[in-house]
C-alpha positions in Angstrom: 65.3 7.5 10.1 63.1 5.9 12.6 66.1 3.7 13.6 68.3 6.7 14.4 65.6 8.2 16.5 65.3 5.0 18.4 69.0 5.0 19.2 69.0 8.5 20.2 66.0 7.9 22.5 67.8 4.9 24.0 71.0 6.9 24.6 69.0 9.7 26.3 67.2 7.4 28.5 70.5 5.7 29.4 72.0 9.1 30.2 68.9 10.0 32.3 69.2 6.8 34.2 72.8 7.2 34.8 72.3 10.8 36.0 69.6 9.7 38.2 71.8 7.0 39.6 74.7 9.3 40.1 72.4 11.9 41.9 71.0 9.1 44.1 74.6 8.0 44.9 75.6 11.7 45.8 72.5 12.0 48.2 73.2 8.7 49.9 76.9 9.4 50.5 76.0 12.9 51.9 77.7 14.8 49.1 74.6 16.4 47.8 72.0 18.5 49.6 69.3 21.0 48.9 71.6 23.8 50.2 74.3 22.7 47.9 72.0 22.7 45.0 70.9 26.2 45.9 74.6 27.3 46.0 75.3 25.7 42.7 72.4 27.2 41.1 73.3 30.7 42.5 76.8 30.2 41.2 75.7 29.5 37.8 73.1 32.3 37.9 75.8 34.9 37.9 78.4 35.7 35.2 82.1 35.7 35.9 82.0 39.5 35.7 79.2 39.8 38.2 81.1 37.4 40.7 84.3 39.4 40.4 82.3 42.7 41.1 80.7 41.0 44.1 84.0 39.8 45.4 85.5 43.3 45.0 82.5 44.9 46.7 82.8 42.5 49.6 86.7 43.1 49.9 86.2 46.9 49.9 83.6 46.6 52.7 85.9 44.4 54.7 88.9 46.9 54.2 86.5 49.7 55.3 85.5 47.7 58.3 89.0 47.0 59.3 89.8 50.8 58.8 86.9 51.8 61.0 88.1 49.4 63.7 91.5 50.7 63.7 90.3 54.2 63.8 88.1 53.2 66.8 91.2 51.6 68.5 93.2 54.7 67.9 90.5 56.9 69.2 90.4 54.7 72.4 94.1 55.3 72.7 93.7 58.9 72.5 91.0 59.0 75.0 93.5 57.0 77.5 96.1 59.6 76.8 93.6 62.2 77.5 92.5 60.5 80.6 96.1 60.4 81.8 96.5 64.1 81.0 93.4 65.0 83.0 94.7 63.0 85.8 98.0 64.8 85.8 96.1 68.2 85.7 94.0 67.1 88.6 97.1 66.1 90.5 98.6 69.6 89.9 95.3 71.3 91.0 95.5 69.1 94.2 99.1 70.2 94.8 98.1 73.9 94.3 95.3 73.5 96.7 97.6 71.9 99.3 100.2 74.7 98.8 97.4 77.3 99.3 96.1 75.5 102.6 99.9 75.3 103.8 100.1 79.0 103.3 96.9 79.7 105.0 98.0 77.5 107.9 101.3 79.4 108.2 99.5 82.8 108.1 97.3 81.6 110.9 100.3 80.5 112.8 102.0 83.9 112.3 98.7 85.6 113.4 98.5 83.4 116.5 102.2 84.1 117.4 101.4 88.0 117.0 98.4 87.6 119.1 100.4 85.5 121.7 103.2 88.2 121.8 100.5 90.9 122.1 98.8 89.0 124.9 102.3 88.5 126.6 102.9 92.1 126.5 99.6 93.0 127.9 100.2 90.4 130.7 103.5 91.8 131.5 102.2 95.5 131.5 99.3 94.3 133.9 101.8 92.7 136.1 103.9 95.8 136.1 100.9 98.0 136.9 99.8 95.6 139.6 103.1 95.6 141.2 103.2 99.4 141.1 99.8 99.6 142.5 100.8 97.1 145.3 103.9 99.2 146.0 101.8 102.3 146.3 99.5 100.5 148.6 102.3 99.6 150.7 103.6 103.2 150.8 100.1 104.4 151.7 99.9 101.9 154.5 103.3 103.1 155.7 102.3 106.8 155.6 98.6 106.7 156.8 98.8 103.5 159.1 101.2 104.9 161.9 100.5 107.2 164.9 103.0 109.8 163.6 100.8 110.4 160.5 97.8 111.0 162.7 99.6 113.4 164.8 100.9 115.4 161.7 97.3 115.4 160.3 95.9 116.9 163.6 98.6 119.8 163.3 97.6 120.5 159.7 93.9 120.6 160.7 94.7 122.8 163.8 96.7 125.6 162.0 95.4 128.2 159.6 94.8 127.1 155.9 97.5 129.3 154.7 100.0 127.7 157.0 98.8 124.3 156.2 99.3 125.1 152.5 102.8 126.3 153.1 103.8 123.0 155.0 102.2 120.8 152.3 104.0 122.9 149.5 107.3 122.2 151.3 106.6 118.5 151.2 105.7 118.7 147.5 108.9 120.4 146.7 110.7 117.6 148.5 109.1 115.0 146.5 106.5 114.0 149.1 103.5 114.3 146.7 101.9 110.9 147.9 102.2 112.1 151.4 100.6 115.4 150.5 97.7 113.6 148.9 97.4 111.3 151.9 97.2 114.2 154.3 94.4 116.0 151.9 92.6 112.7 151.6 92.5 112.3 155.4 91.5 115.8 156.2 88.1 117.2 156.9 86.3 118.1 153.7 86.1 121.9 154.8 89.7 122.0 155.8 90.8 120.4 152.5 88.8 122.9 150.5 90.4 125.8 152.3 93.9 124.4 151.9 93.4 123.9 148.1 91.9 127.5 147.9 95.2 128.8 149.5 97.2 127.1 146.6 94.9 128.9 144.1 95.3 132.3 146.0 99.2 131.9 145.9 99.3 131.6 142.1 99.5 127.8 142.0 96.2 126.7 140.4 98.0 124.0 138.4 99.2 122.6 141.7 95.8 122.6 143.2 94.4 120.9 140.1 97.0 118.2 140.2 96.3 117.4 143.9 92.5 117.5 143.1 93.1 115.0 140.4 95.2 112.9 142.6 92.6 113.0 145.3 90.0 111.8 142.7 92.1 108.8 141.6 92.8 108.0 145.3 89.2 107.7 145.7 89.1 105.0 143.0 91.7 102.9 144.7 91.2 100.3 147.4 91.9 101.7 150.8 95.1 100.4 152.4 94.5 97.6 155.0 94.5 99.1 158.5 93.5 102.5 157.3 91.5 104.1 160.1 91.6 107.7 158.8 90.1 107.0 155.2 
């Protein structure tokens, strides 16, 4: 029995020496390290079922991470599409704004054209009135500026008011209203009042009023050049 125990001890010691030598060889050749020993220990600390469960969990986590990444990329693509749509909408708004500005400019142009047309009409009317006024001045100058006018005026002032009224009424019926107004304007104030009174007495107050209004507007006009009877 003692011999058997001795043989077993020698074999165990020989295996221990061989294992130590093998471990030393692994360490010297760089095939063994503390990290590898830890990994081997962890590997053998788990059962096969536990390792399979761990691998399944890691695979599931990787799949979920890939899915999340794909979803994130898909969301980025949708955001880009939305950005393009927003830019298209902004472009449409800009086009509408440009169209509105174009219509406003056209409205302003039409308004300016209307104002210009109205101004042209006013200028033309002013020129027409100015020409008519100048023509009247020329007629007044022709009527009041000559010696014959002064002689006729002296006659009217020398006769009775009724006779002067009849002579002026004859001129009026002949279309010589401007000449009649010129005579009345050049008369002495008392003589003029008497002549107008004769028109009223003879049943022609409307004629007297019209002549009086013509005298009033004649007073607002610039006297003709060379008018010495004013």
